C-alpha positions as CSV (number, residue, x, y, z in Angstrom):
1,M,112.0,-92.7,10.4
2,K,109.7,-95.7,10.8
3,R,106.6,-93.5,10.2
4,R,108.2,-92.0,7.1
5,T,108.9,-95.4,5.7
6,L,105.3,-96.5,6.2
7,V,104.0,-93.4,4.4
8,Q,106.5,-93.9,1.6
9,G,105.3,-97.5,1.3
10,A,101.7,-96.6,1.1
11,A,102.5,-94.0,-1.5
12,A,104.4,-96.6,-3.5
13,A,101.5,-99.1,-3.2
14,A,99.0,-96.4,-4.3
15,A,101.2,-95.6,-7.3
16,T,101.4,-99.2,-8.3
17,L,97.6,-99.7,-8.0
18,G,96.7,-96.4,-9.6
19,T,94.9,-95.3,-6.4
20,P,95.3,-91.7,-5.0
21,L,96.9,-91.7,-1.6
22,A,93.9,-89.6,-0.3
23,A,91.7,-92.6,-1.0
24,F,93.3,-94.5,1.8
25,G,92.0,-91.9,4.3
26,Q,88.5,-91.7,2.9
27,Q,85.9,-92.6,5.4
28,T,83.1,-95.0,4.6
29,V,80.1,-95.5,6.9
30,T,77.1,-97.8,7.1
31,L,73.9,-96.3,8.7
32,K,71.1,-98.4,10.1
33,F,67.7,-96.8,9.1
34,H,64.8,-98.0,11.2
35,T,61.0,-97.3,11.0
36,F,57.6,-98.8,11.7
37,M,56.4,-98.5,8.1
38,A,55.9,-101.8,6.2
39,P,58.4,-102.7,3.4
40,M,55.6,-102.5,0.8
41,S,54.2,-99.2,2.0
42,N,54.2,-96.1,-0.2
43,V,56.2,-94.3,2.5
44,W,58.9,-96.9,2.4
45,L,59.0,-97.3,-1.4
46,T,58.6,-93.7,-2.5
47,M,60.0,-91.7,0.4
48,H,62.5,-93.6,2.5
49,K,64.2,-95.7,-0.1
50,P,64.7,-92.8,-2.6
51,W,66.1,-90.6,0.1
52,M,68.6,-93.3,1.1
53,D,69.5,-94.0,-2.5
54,K,70.2,-90.3,-3.1
55,V,72.4,-90.1,-0.1
56,E,74.3,-93.1,-1.2
57,K,74.7,-91.8,-4.7
58,D,75.7,-88.3,-3.5
59,S,78.4,-89.8,-1.3
60,G,79.9,-91.8,-4.1
61,G,78.9,-95.0,-2.2
62,R,80.8,-94.0,0.9
63,I,77.6,-93.8,2.9
64,K,75.5,-97.0,2.7
65,F,72.3,-97.9,4.5
66,E,71.1,-101.1,6.2
67,A,67.4,-100.7,5.9
68,F,65.0,-102.0,8.6
69,P,61.3,-101.3,7.9
70,A,58.5,-102.8,10.0
71,M,60.5,-102.5,13.3
72,Q,62.9,-105.2,12.1
73,L,65.5,-104.0,14.6
74,G,63.1,-104.8,17.4
75,G,61.2,-102.7,19.9
76,T,57.9,-100.9,19.3
77,P,57.1,-97.7,17.3
78,P,57.0,-95.5,20.5
79,Q,60.6,-96.5,21.2
80,L,62.0,-95.3,17.8
81,Y,63.1,-91.9,19.0
82,D,65.0,-93.3,22.0
83,Q,66.5,-95.9,19.7
84,V,68.1,-93.2,17.6
85,R,69.1,-91.2,20.6
86,D,70.8,-94.2,22.1
87,G,72.4,-95.5,18.9
88,V,70.4,-98.6,18.5
89,A,69.6,-97.1,15.1
90,D,71.5,-94.4,13.3
91,V,68.5,-92.9,11.5
92,V,64.8,-93.2,12.2
93,W,61.5,-91.9,10.8
94,T,58.8,-91.7,13.4
95,L,55.9,-89.9,14.9
96,P,56.8,-87.6,17.8
97,G,53.1,-88.1,18.8
98,N,53.8,-91.7,19.7
99,N,55.3,-90.2,22.9
100,G,52.4,-88.1,23.9
101,G,53.3,-84.7,25.4
102,R,57.1,-85.3,25.1
103,F,57.4,-82.9,22.2
104,P,54.6,-80.5,23.0
105,R,55.4,-77.4,20.8
106,I,55.4,-79.2,17.5
107,E,52.0,-80.6,18.3
108,V,50.5,-77.3,17.0
109,F,50.5,-78.7,13.5
110,E,48.2,-81.6,14.7
111,L,45.5,-79.3,15.9
112,P,42.1,-79.7,14.0
113,F,41.7,-78.0,10.7
114,M,45.2,-76.4,10.5
115,M,46.2,-77.4,7.0
116,N,45.4,-79.1,3.7
117,N,48.7,-79.0,1.8
118,A,51.4,-81.3,3.2
119,E,54.3,-79.8,1.2
120,A,53.5,-76.2,2.4
121,T,52.9,-77.4,6.0
122,S,56.1,-79.4,6.0
123,K,58.0,-76.3,5.1
124,A,56.2,-74.4,7.8
125,Y,57.0,-77.1,10.3
126,W,60.7,-77.0,9.5
127,E,60.8,-73.2,9.8
128,Y,58.7,-73.3,13.0
129,F,61.2,-75.8,14.5
130,Q,64.1,-73.5,13.6
131,T,62.5,-70.4,15.0
132,Q,60.1,-71.4,17.7
133,A,61.3,-74.8,19.1
134,P,65.0,-75.4,18.2
135,D,65.5,-77.6,21.2
136,E,62.4,-79.8,20.8
137,F,64.5,-82.7,19.5
138,K,67.8,-81.7,21.2
139,E,68.8,-85.3,21.9
140,T,69.2,-86.1,18.2
141,H,70.4,-84.5,14.9
142,V,67.2,-83.6,13.0
143,L,67.3,-84.3,9.3
144,A,63.7,-83.5,8.2
145,L,60.3,-82.7,9.5
146,Q,57.0,-83.3,7.7
147,V,53.3,-83.9,7.8
148,H,51.0,-86.2,5.8
149,G,48.1,-85.2,3.7
150,P,44.6,-84.6,4.9
151,G,43.3,-87.0,7.5
152,V,40.2,-89.1,6.5
153,I,37.6,-90.9,8.5
154,H,37.2,-94.7,7.9
155,T,34.5,-96.8,9.5
156,V,33.6,-100.4,9.4
157,S,29.8,-100.5,9.5
158,K,28.4,-97.0,10.1
159,P,28.8,-94.2,7.5
160,V,29.8,-90.9,8.9
161,G,27.9,-88.1,7.1
162,S,28.1,-85.5,9.8
163,A,30.0,-84.8,13.0
164,A,27.0,-86.1,15.0
165,D,27.5,-89.6,13.4
166,L,30.8,-90.1,15.2
167,R,29.1,-90.1,18.6
168,G,29.8,-93.3,20.5
169,L,32.1,-94.8,17.8
170,K,35.4,-96.2,19.0
171,M,37.8,-94.4,16.7
172,R,41.6,-94.9,16.5
173,G,43.7,-91.7,16.6
174,P,47.5,-91.5,16.2
175,T,48.4,-88.8,18.7
176,R,47.0,-87.2,21.9
177,L,45.8,-84.1,20.1
178,V,44.0,-86.2,17.4
179,T,42.3,-88.3,20.1
180,R,41.3,-85.1,21.9
181,M,39.8,-83.9,18.7
182,L,37.9,-87.2,18.3
183,A,36.6,-86.9,21.8
184,S,35.4,-83.3,21.1
185,L,33.3,-84.7,18.3
186,G,31.6,-87.3,20.5
187,A,33.7,-90.3,19.5
188,T,35.4,-92.7,22.0
189,P,39.0,-92.2,21.1
190,V,41.5,-95.1,21.1
191,G,45.1,-94.2,20.7
192,M,47.4,-96.7,18.9
193,P,50.3,-96.8,16.5
194,L,49.5,-97.4,12.8
195,P,50.6,-101.1,12.8
196,G,47.9,-102.0,15.3
197,I,45.0,-100.8,13.2
198,P,44.3,-104.0,11.1
199,D,44.1,-106.3,14.1
200,A,41.9,-103.8,16.0
201,L,39.5,-103.4,13.1
202,S,39.2,-107.1,12.4
203,K,38.6,-107.9,16.1
204,G,36.1,-105.1,16.6
205,T,38.2,-103.4,19.2
206,I,37.6,-100.2,17.2
207,D,34.8,-99.1,14.9
208,G,37.0,-97.1,12.7
209,A,40.2,-95.0,12.3
210,V,41.4,-91.7,11.1
211,I,44.4,-92.0,8.6
212,P,45.3,-90.3,5.4
213,W,44.3,-92.0,2.1
214,E,47.9,-92.7,1.3
215,V,48.4,-95.3,4.0
216,V,45.1,-97.1,3.5
217,P,46.4,-100.0,1.4
218,S,49.4,-100.7,3.6
219,V,47.2,-101.5,6.6
220,K,44.3,-102.9,4.5
221,V,41.8,-100.3,5.7
222,H,40.1,-100.5,2.3
223,E,39.4,-104.2,3.0
224,L,38.5,-103.8,6.7
225,T,36.2,-100.8,6.4
226,K,33.3,-100.0,4.0
227,F,32.8,-96.3,4.6
228,H,35.1,-93.3,4.1
229,S,34.5,-89.6,4.8
230,E,36.7,-86.9,3.5
231,F,36.7,-83.1,3.7
232,P,36.4,-80.7,0.7
233,A,39.8,-80.2,-1.0
234,D,39.4,-76.4,-0.8
235,M,38.9,-76.4,3.0
236,P,41.3,-77.2,5.9
237,A,41.8,-80.9,6.6
238,L,40.4,-82.7,9.7
239,Y,43.9,-83.2,11.0
240,T,47.5,-84.1,10.0
241,T,50.3,-85.9,11.9
242,T,53.8,-84.7,12.4
243,F,56.9,-86.9,11.6
244,V,60.6,-86.5,12.3
245,M,63.5,-88.1,10.5
246,A,66.4,-87.9,13.0
247,M,70.0,-89.1,13.2
248,N,72.0,-90.2,16.1
249,K,74.1,-87.2,17.2
250,A,77.3,-89.0,17.8
251,K,77.1,-90.8,14.4
252,Y,76.5,-87.5,12.7
253,D,79.3,-85.7,14.6
254,G,81.7,-88.5,13.8
255,L,81.3,-88.2,10.0
256,A,84.0,-86.8,7.8
257,P,83.3,-83.2,6.8
258,D,82.5,-84.1,3.2
259,L,80.0,-86.8,4.3
260,K,78.4,-84.3,6.7
261,R,77.9,-82.1,3.7
262,V,76.2,-84.9,1.9
263,I,73.8,-85.5,4.8
264,D,73.2,-81.7,5.2
265,A,72.4,-81.4,1.5
266,N,69.7,-84.0,1.9
267,S,68.3,-82.5,5.0
268,G,66.4,-79.4,6.0
269,M,63.5,-77.6,4.3
270,A,63.9,-79.2,0.9
271,A,64.0,-82.7,2.3
272,S,61.0,-81.9,4.5
273,A,59.1,-80.6,1.5
274,F,60.0,-83.7,-0.6
275,L,58.7,-86.0,2.1
276,G,55.4,-84.1,2.6
277,R,54.8,-83.6,-1.1
278,T,55.5,-87.3,-1.9
279,Q,53.3,-88.6,0.9
280,Q,50.3,-86.5,0.0
281,G,51.0,-87.3,-3.7
282,N,50.2,-90.9,-2.9
283,D,46.7,-90.1,-1.6
284,P,44.9,-90.6,-4.9
285,N,46.1,-94.2,-5.2
286,G,44.9,-94.9,-1.6
287,R,41.5,-93.4,-2.4
288,K,41.3,-95.5,-5.6
289,S,41.9,-98.7,-3.5
290,A,38.7,-98.0,-1.6
291,S,36.6,-96.9,-4.6
292,D,37.8,-99.9,-6.7
293,R,36.3,-102.2,-4.0
294,G,33.0,-100.4,-4.2
295,N,33.3,-98.8,-0.8
296,T,31.2,-95.7,0.0
297,I,33.1,-92.4,-0.1
298,H,31.4,-89.3,1.4
299,T,32.7,-85.8,0.8
300,F,31.4,-83.4,3.5
301,T,29.6,-80.3,2.3
302,K,31.0,-76.9,3.4
303,A,28.2,-76.6,6.0
304,E,29.0,-80.1,7.4
305,A,32.8,-79.3,7.5
306,E,32.1,-76.0,9.3
307,D,30.1,-77.9,11.9
308,F,33.2,-80.1,12.5
309,I,35.3,-77.0,12.9
310,K,33.0,-75.5,15.4
311,R,32.6,-78.6,17.5
312,S,36.4,-79.2,17.7
313,S,37.5,-75.6,18.3
314,A,38.0,-76.1,22.0
315,V,41.0,-78.3,21.3
316,D,43.0,-75.3,20.2
317,D,42.2,-73.5,23.5
318,E,43.1,-76.5,25.6
319,W,46.4,-76.8,23.8
320,V,47.2,-73.1,24.2
321,A,46.4,-73.4,28.0
322,D,48.6,-76.5,28.2
323,M,51.5,-74.7,26.6
324,D,51.1,-71.8,29.0
325,K,51.3,-74.1,31.9
326,R,54.5,-75.6,30.5
327,G,56.1,-72.1,30.4
328,F,55.6,-71.6,26.6
329,K,53.5,-68.8,25.0
330,G,50.8,-71.0,23.5
331,A,48.9,-68.3,21.6
332,Q,52.1,-67.0,20.1
333,L,53.1,-70.5,19.0
334,L,49.7,-71.1,17.4
335,S,49.7,-67.8,15.6
336,S,53.3,-68.4,14.4
337,A,52.4,-71.9,13.0
338,K,49.3,-70.5,11.2
339,A,51.3,-67.6,9.7
340,L,54.1,-70.0,8.5
341,I,51.5,-72.3,6.9
342,A,50.0,-69.3,5.1
343,K,53.4,-68.1,4.0
344,H,54.6,-71.4,2.5
345,G,51.1,-72.1,1.1
346,R,51.7,-69.1,-1.2
347,G,55.1,-70.4,-2.3
């Protein structure tokens, strides 16, 4: 009787206020979004914020975000994946490669000269994850997977006009496969997360870095280097880096069914393609920041690019052997990734 009275009272209040009774049971949730990207970076302004805004809009305001760029929740970039696993953050965007060797199968997309179109390769990455490595991020709920546009060489005082020019240069690389690639070209690789680049360049800890054009302004590489070397647009890129946008499993599982549907509608291959396409779409502005300062930009000839490909080819073989040792079929994974990139490149 008491419960019936309470329900009747709620119904009466709802009628008085003009509010449907169902509204009293509607779940609202606030999600903490955490990443290492700076609040004025292209990634934050054109990728992360629009994604969050769309989720909020699609949920009718029942999902809201507390946004924490630039590691504002604390910790370091390599800790982001564990933060979302453990619930310190609800959603993160991070580099799996910050945790070298922890997510080995998806590293295939970081092998030298695999891609040159971030949208197509992001689609391939999502399908590869679904079909070849569905347990790679099993501790979290994966929302999207993407890569950035073609990697570019940036140096402080020595122009790089050929692979041989990298010999002896201390070059920053983002992941273990990219640092292996740099070593294969004769450079001295230095692994470090993106936020460490400006300080390392200004102090001379490194002679240069490899990053895509898009991120150049956010870490002031156009101001801290004078020389930039890129590969022809109609040839494969030097490298790319994989990213994962993941959600805490318990947080996702605890959502009301309709809010899960909102998250799902903003996840998967379409979200991955959006992120990859948007990030590469910001490359021209990053390139312009360097050209506007009068920096020297070299585009390798086809012959020069083919020399890079030849010199770095052993990295593929090493990765395949590493996968075999881990109990995976390395050659099959590599051929699958290449086939998926070709498939989505046609789409």
